[in-house]
C-alpha angles and dihedrals in degrees: 000000000000091000091053090054092049089051093048091047092053092047090051090047091053095046094044095047091046090052092045093050096047092043092052091053090048093049091050091047092049091046094051091042088065088061093045100255108090092158089068097061106069096048086061085076089069091069095066088041091056091046089051091051093054092045101253094123129075115267106253131146091213093052093046093050093045089053092049091051092044089051090054092047091053094078099060093038090053092048091050091047092053090047091048092051092047090051089049094047091048092049092047091047094049095043102044109035108028104032102024091222141060120266111289097239097046092090093055118098110255091002095166091053092049092045091055093045097041109020096160093053095042090047093060099040109116096357121128097228139086118255118258120244090251091055091050090049094048093050093044093050091046089050091051093047094049094041102044102021112181092012091060099103095051099050122131131240094265094057092047090047090050091049090050092049090050092050091049091050092048094048098042093040094233 
């Protein structure tokens, strides 16, 4: 029975220290993300790690394992922080200097969800161009599928023409 308790204790120690290490990296990443430098947060974990190596931290198995797991989690969090900053800088560069305005769908609620679900419609909103024939076809087919469901393949010419007109009106804004 005593061996089982030792095994369960060591498993709990590993899982708890892993959660604590990864959570500490995530909290630092999130905190520094608010000031625009998320890549700075996780390397802060290296300071307590260095202090633990020179003996300035209390001796604790949990703390040592949490610092090890946090040190391992630093790499992906730093990489994501650098990628986040590059995406933000690219978006700021494209929106402010070349176009003079922010992306047209950014002001819509849940713009990213709608863009993934309806890329042809979201691509034409607020743009000063006519939709391409491919975009019209995509939106018309999506309208037919969502409206008629299983009856979609056996529709007549009138229903298909109505869907194409609705797609044209939606994409052109008329």
